N, C-alpha and C positions, 0 to 999 in steps of 0.2 A: 813515347818519344819517338825512335825510329823503328821502321820495319821495312827491311830489304826483302823483296819476294822474285826469285828468278831473275836476278839483275845478270845481264851480260853486256858486254862491250866489246865491240869488235873493230879492228880498224885494219888496214892493208898498208903492208911494208913492200913496196915494189909489187911482185905479183903474189906474195904469200899473206894469208889472212892470219892476222893475230888476234887470239882470244885473251884479252887483257883480264875480262872477268867472265868466267864461264858457269853462270848459273848459281849466284850468290843468294843466300837466304840468310839474313841475320836481323836480331831484335837487341835493340839497345835502350833500355829503360831511362826515366828521367834520374839525373844523379850518378848514373853510371860512370865508371873509368875504365876505359877500354884501350889497351895497346895493341898495335897492328905491326906484326913483324913478318920477313919474309925476303927471299933474294932479289937482287935487282932484274926488274923486268917482270916480277911476279904477280904485279896488280896491286900492290898496298897503296901507292899514291893515286892510281885510278880510282881506288876505292874510297879512299878520303874525298877526292873531287865529286864524287857522286854523293857521299853525304853532304857537301858544302855547296852542293847545287851549281858547281863550277863545270860540270859536264853532263850530258845526258845520256842514260843508257841505250843500247841498241836495242834492248827488250826487257822488260821486267818493271817493277815499281819500286820506288824509293819514297816512301811515307815518312813525313815528319808532322807528328802530331795529328797525323790522318790525312794530311795534304799530300798528293803524289807531285813531288818535284819535277818529275819527269814530263808531267802534264801541263804544267805552268807558263804562261806567255813568258817571253824574256823580262818584259816591264815587272810582271809579278813575282819572277824569280828573283830579281834584283832587289825588290822590296822585301821579300823572305830574308834573304842573305843579309841585308842591311839590318833588319831589325832583331833577328834571332841567332845569328852565327857569327862569332869571332874566329879570325884566323891567325895563327902564328906559324911563320915559314924559318926553314933553317938560314936563309940569306938576309933576315931581318927586314928587307924592303923599305928601309926609311929613306925619305927624300932627303938628299946631302945639304940642300939649301935651307931648309927649315930646321927650327929647333926642336928640342925633345917636346917642348909643350906644343908647338905648331903640328909637329908630326902627329901626335896624339889626337888634336882637334879635327884633323882630316877625316876622321871616321864618322865626326858627328854632323858634318856639314851637309852630306845628303839627307841625313834625317830631318833637316830643317831646323836644327837646334839655334836659339840664338846666341849671338857672340859672346856676351856676358856669360851666359849658362855653359857655352863650350868651354871657355878658359877656366871656368871653376871646376868642371867637371873633369877637365884633362889634368888640371894640378892635382886633383882629388886621387886620380888613378895613377897619376906618377908618384904620389905619396905611397899608394898602397903597395908599389913594388920597390919602394925604398930609393926614390930618386927625387925628393923634394928639393934637394938643393942643386939639381941638374937641368932645371926647367929651362934655361936659357943656353945651354950647350948643343952645338951641333953634333951630328953623328960622327965627325971627325973627330971631336973633341972627347968621345966617350969610347969607353973598352968594350969589346966584344959583349962581354956579360952586359954591361950597361946598356948596350943597343937592343940587345934581346928583351931586356926589362922594359924599354920603351916600347917595342914591338906587341909585348903582353899587355902593357897599358892601354895600347891603342886597340888592341883585342876586345878588352873588357871594358871600356868607355862607354860603348854602346850599351852595356848592361844587356848582354846577349843570353840565350837559354843553354848554347851549346858553345864549346870552345873546341876547335880542331887544330892541331899541331902537327906541322909535317917536318919530321927530323929537326925540331928545335933547338937540341943540344949539338948537332953535328959540326958546328964550327968551333966549339968549345972545348977547353981542356977538361980533364975528369973533375977537378974540383970546382970549377964553374958549372959543370954539368950538373953535379949534385944541387949545387944551390939553386939552378933555375928550375930542376924537377921539383925539389921542396918548393919552390914558390907558386910551380903550377899547380900542384897538388893541394897546397894550403888555400889559395885563392878560389880554386874550384869548390872545395869542401865549404869554404865560407859563405860563398854565394850559390851554392845548390846548383852547380853547372854539371851537365852533361859533359864530359872530356873524353875525346878520341884522340891518341896520339900514333902517328908512324915513327918508328924508330929502327935502326939496325943495330942499335946497343943492348945486348942482352943483359947488361948490368941496369939499365932504365927499365926494360921489357919486365923482370922478375918483379917489379915493385907494383905492378899493376894487379888489380883483383882479378880482371880478365885479360887473357891473352889471345889474341887472333891470329892465326898463322895462314898466311897465303902464297900457294905455290901455283903456278901455271894457272892463275885465275880461279882457283878452287881455295875455299876458306873451311878450317877447322877453327873450333873456339874451345877453349879450357878454362876451367877456374883454377886461378893462381893462388899459392900462398905467398903474400906480397912480404918483399924483403926490404927493410929500410923504414 
């Protein structure tokens, strides 16, 4: 699935060079579940962006099924993201003027899915996250947990191979946090997805089979004994 080889990411902060990633080597297999933890500014979100093709490394290779994302044209990279990778973010990123159904449909528009098929697939995805009765609701009419469920449905409606989540429970209380993590884990197992999640929450991290810790751009990976 993924193989990262010598990945670095450097940028400038004033006159200072910041090494967000400092020679990361990492392998993630098909169906793996990996959590990434680390201090603020340690490089964890940068690493997730590399996996999602949202940013390019300064050097090194980011291979997805043997294709180096770092070497693709922007057009081809956009196509790979659209077809293979689903994203879930802390802030939900829903369009406030669209209903839950319409928000989920937006993920299918760039793929050229016909209107009727988009609607059916979006409704099915919302049903899978327990929101079949909320199809016509605007984000403002939904709780935070329900909005995140819409965002998860939007990520999965494309039928991707990979699900990447950046602090998906960061805006939720503990009870809702556990519900959302249960949902993500269950859906990834059901669909055989590779799942990579960034979190600052140690209770969430302890549930993952593999835990990657990144500090000052350097990564260590250990096998976990999942809790929960």
